[in-house]
C-alpha positions as CSV (number, residue, x, y, z in Angstrom):
1,X,112.9,131.7,97.6
2,X,112.6,132.0,101.1
3,X,109.4,129.9,101.6
4,X,111.3,126.6,100.0
5,X,114.1,127.6,102.9
6,X,111.4,126.8,105.6
7,X,110.0,124.1,104.0
8,X,112.8,121.6,103.2
9,X,114.0,122.1,106.0
10,X,117.5,125.0,105.8
11,X,115.8,127.7,108.6
12,X,113.4,127.2,110.7
13,X,111.9,130.9,109.9
14,X,111.6,133.7,107.5
15,X,110.5,137.6,107.8
16,X,109.4,139.3,105.3
17,X,108.4,143.1,106.1
18,X,105.3,145.0,104.8
19,X,107.1,146.1,101.0
20,X,107.6,142.6,100.7
21,X,111.4,142.6,101.7
22,X,112.5,139.5,103.5
23,X,115.1,140.5,106.5
24,X,116.7,138.6,109.5
25,X,115.0,138.6,112.3
26,X,117.9,139.0,114.5
27,X,118.1,142.8,113.2
28,X,114.6,143.5,113.4
29,X,114.2,141.4,117.0
30,X,117.4,143.1,118.7
31,X,116.1,144.9,122.1
32,X,112.4,144.9,120.9
33,X,109.0,143.4,122.4
34,X,107.7,141.7,120.7
35,X,104.4,140.7,119.9
36,X,103.0,138.3,117.8
37,X,100.0,137.3,115.7
38,X,99.3,132.9,114.4
39,X,97.0,132.6,111.9
40,X,96.2,131.5,108.6
41,X,95.5,134.6,107.5
42,X,93.0,133.5,104.3
43,X,91.9,136.7,104.8
44,X,92.6,139.1,107.4
45,X,89.2,139.8,108.5
46,X,88.3,142.6,111.3
47,X,88.6,140.2,114.3
48,X,92.3,139.6,113.0
49,X,92.8,143.4,113.6
50,X,90.5,143.9,116.1
51,X,92.2,141.0,118.6
52,X,95.5,142.5,117.6
53,X,94.6,146.0,118.4
54,X,93.2,145.0,122.3
55,X,96.1,143.0,122.6
56,X,98.2,145.9,121.6
57,X,96.6,148.4,124.0
58,X,97.2,145.9,127.0
59,X,100.7,144.8,126.1
60,X,102.0,148.4,125.7
61,X,100.4,149.1,129.3
62,X,101.8,146.1,130.9
63,X,105.5,146.3,129.2
64,X,106.1,150.1,129.5
65,X,108.0,150.5,126.1
66,X,106.7,152.7,123.3
67,X,105.3,151.9,119.6
68,X,109.1,152.1,118.4
69,X,110.6,149.7,120.6
70,X,108.1,147.4,119.6
71,X,107.9,144.8,117.0
72,X,104.3,143.3,116.0
73,X,104.6,140.3,113.9
74,X,101.9,137.7,111.9
75,X,102.9,134.6,112.3
76,X,101.9,131.6,110.1
77,X,103.3,128.0,110.8
78,X,104.3,125.6,107.1
79,X,100.9,123.9,108.5
80,X,98.8,126.6,107.8
81,X,100.6,127.4,104.2
82,X,99.6,124.1,103.5
83,X,96.4,123.8,100.9
84,X,95.5,119.5,100.7
85,X,98.6,118.5,101.8
86,X,100.8,121.0,99.4
87,X,102.6,124.4,99.7
88,X,100.7,126.7,97.8
89,X,102.9,129.3,96.5
90,X,100.5,131.6,94.8
91,X,97.9,131.4,97.9
92,X,101.5,132.4,100.6
93,X,101.8,134.8,98.2
94,X,98.5,136.6,98.3
95,X,98.1,136.6,102.5
96,X,102.3,138.1,102.3
97,X,100.5,141.1,100.2
98,X,98.1,141.0,101.9
99,X,99.5,141.6,104.9
100,X,101.7,143.8,103.3
101,X,99.2,146.3,102.4
102,X,97.9,145.8,105.9
103,X,101.9,147.8,106.9
104,X,102.1,144.1,108.6
105,X,105.7,142.4,109.1
106,X,105.0,138.4,108.9
107,X,106.8,136.1,109.8
108,X,106.7,132.2,108.3
109,X,108.1,129.2,110.7
110,X,108.5,125.5,111.4
111,X,107.0,126.1,115.0
112,X,103.6,123.8,114.9
113,X,104.4,124.1,119.1
114,X,103.9,127.6,121.3
115,X,106.4,126.8,123.4
116,X,109.2,126.2,120.3
117,X,107.7,129.6,118.5
118,X,108.6,131.0,122.2
119,X,111.8,129.7,122.7
120,X,113.3,131.1,119.1
121,X,111.7,134.5,119.8
122,X,113.5,134.7,123.1
123,X,116.8,133.7,122.0
124,X,116.9,137.1,120.0
125,X,115.5,139.5,123.2
126,X,115.5,140.4,126.6
127,X,112.7,142.1,126.3
128,X,108.5,140.9,127.1
129,X,107.2,139.0,124.3
130,X,103.1,138.2,124.1
131,X,101.5,136.0,122.0
132,X,98.5,136.8,120.7
133,X,95.8,134.3,120.4
134,X,91.9,133.5,120.4
135,X,90.0,130.7,122.8
136,X,90.0,128.4,121.0
137,X,93.4,128.3,120.8
138,X,94.3,128.4,124.2
139,X,92.0,125.5,124.4
140,X,94.8,123.7,122.3
141,X,97.4,124.5,124.2
142,X,95.5,123.0,127.6
143,X,94.5,119.5,125.8
144,X,97.9,117.2,126.3
145,X,97.7,114.9,123.6
146,X,99.8,117.9,121.2
147,X,102.6,116.9,124.2
148,X,103.1,113.6,124.0
149,X,106.4,113.7,122.5
150,X,107.9,116.0,125.1
151,X,109.3,113.8,128.5
152,X,107.5,116.0,131.0
153,X,104.3,116.3,129.0
154,X,102.3,119.7,129.1
155,X,104.4,120.8,132.3
156,X,107.3,120.7,130.3
157,X,106.1,123.0,127.4
158,X,104.3,125.3,130.0
159,X,107.3,125.5,131.6
160,X,109.3,126.2,128.2
161,X,106.8,128.8,127.0
162,X,106.8,130.9,129.5
163,X,110.4,130.8,131.0
164,X,111.1,134.5,129.5
165,X,108.2,136.0,131.0
166,X,106.2,135.3,128.0
167,X,102.3,136.8,128.0
168,X,99.4,135.0,126.4
169,X,96.9,137.4,125.1
170,X,93.6,136.2,124.5
171,X,90.4,137.4,122.3
172,X,86.8,135.5,124.3
173,X,84.9,134.0,121.7
174,X,81.5,133.5,121.3
175,X,79.4,129.9,122.5
176,X,76.9,129.2,119.4
177,X,75.2,126.4,121.7
178,X,74.5,129.2,123.9
179,X,74.8,132.5,122.8
180,X,77.7,133.5,125.7
181,X,80.9,135.2,125.7
182,X,84.2,133.0,126.8
183,X,86.8,135.3,128.1
184,X,90.0,133.0,128.7
185,X,89.6,132.8,132.6
186,X,85.9,131.3,132.1
187,X,87.8,128.2,130.1
188,X,86.8,125.1,130.6
189,X,90.0,122.6,131.0
190,X,90.5,118.7,132.4
191,X,89.7,119.1,135.8
192,X,93.8,117.7,136.4
193,X,94.8,120.9,134.4
194,X,92.5,123.4,136.6
195,X,95.1,124.3,139.5
196,X,97.9,124.6,136.6
197,X,95.4,126.6,134.5
198,X,95.0,128.6,137.7
199,X,98.9,129.1,138.6
200,X,98.8,131.2,134.9
201,X,96.0,133.2,135.6
202,X,96.3,134.2,138.9
203,X,100.2,134.9,137.9
204,X,99.0,136.9,134.9
205,X,100.5,134.9,132.0
206,X,97.8,134.8,130.3
207,X,95.4,138.3,130.3
208,X,91.9,138.8,128.9
209,X,92.0,140.9,125.8
210,X,89.1,143.3,126.9
211,X,89.1,146.0,124.6
212,X,86.9,144.4,121.8
213,X,84.0,144.6,118.8
214,X,81.5,142.0,120.6
215,X,80.2,142.6,116.6
216,X,83.2,141.3,115.3
217,X,83.5,137.6,117.5
218,X,81.4,136.5,114.8
219,X,83.5,136.9,112.1
220,X,85.2,133.7,110.9
221,X,87.6,133.5,108.1
222,X,86.6,130.3,106.9
223,X,83.3,131.6,106.2
224,X,84.8,134.5,105.0
225,X,86.7,132.1,102.5
226,X,83.1,130.8,101.5
227,X,81.3,133.0,100.7
228,X,84.3,134.8,98.6
229,X,84.6,131.8,96.5
230,X,80.8,131.2,95.7
231,X,80.0,134.7,95.0
232,X,78.3,136.0,97.9
233,X,79.2,139.3,98.7
234,X,78.7,139.2,101.9
235,X,82.1,138.5,102.4
236,X,83.1,142.3,102.1
237,X,81.7,143.4,105.2
238,X,83.8,140.8,107.0
239,X,87.1,142.2,105.9
240,X,88.8,145.7,105.9
241,X,88.4,147.7,102.4
242,X,91.8,147.6,101.3
243,X,91.5,143.5,101.5
244,X,88.6,143.8,99.8
245,X,90.2,145.8,97.4
246,X,93.6,143.9,96.8
247,X,91.0,140.8,97.0
248,X,88.9,141.4,94.3
249,X,91.9,143.2,92.0
250,X,94.7,140.3,91.9
251,X,91.6,137.6,92.3
252,X,93.3,135.9,95.5
253,X,92.0,132.8,97.6
254,X,90.3,131.9,94.3
255,X,87.7,135.3,94.3
256,X,84.6,135.1,92.1
257,X,82.5,138.0,91.1
258,X,79.0,138.1,92.5
259,X,76.5,136.5,90.1
260,X,74.1,139.2,88.5
261,X,70.2,138.2,89.2
């Protein structure tokens, strides 16, 4: 029912606690610092958790808040929930159940653009807000084609995103062509956006996640999902054991048992 409220445009977001209970965002966010990781979580991998753990470490040090004053969210947009153009309710519930098994709070939103998510969260708290993402997502933020609907273009979008003191915590990626690790500060942006990008870096609106496990950088959810659905047991080395267990027990995401030799 909660998912339908979002998909029909009757509400902008719904939230689930780890036990699956629906809660009001205003109650959860009140006077709390917020750290959000956006993804499809299909499935949750070691990289998913590594990204969040690295961001949490920096966030707590910078915000000065304690663990009890911090709300950590795993957020999915409607676009992340669409399978072949339609909402797959069973697939959605599988993801919420897996995140719940990991003790995560889940937010489902209509906010395709990060600046809209930032505006939504800043309505509920005056504490620090952090968005956790990988370098590929940061690349999208600096792609002007996503802001053609705004009169002020990318400048308006970034102004709205960072106006509440929000920060981006960015997980590095491996350039598969060269094998080099690319961090947030090494990102190549369009020449006309370079000064804007440098301003955000110099003023610490964009922070690198420096504590990470390099062996997780080549774990991609799409690859794990393909192995899972093809009967290749290699996916089990890409996701945490509790996630392996729940996927096998409930046969989530089209899981197929490995074919005997």
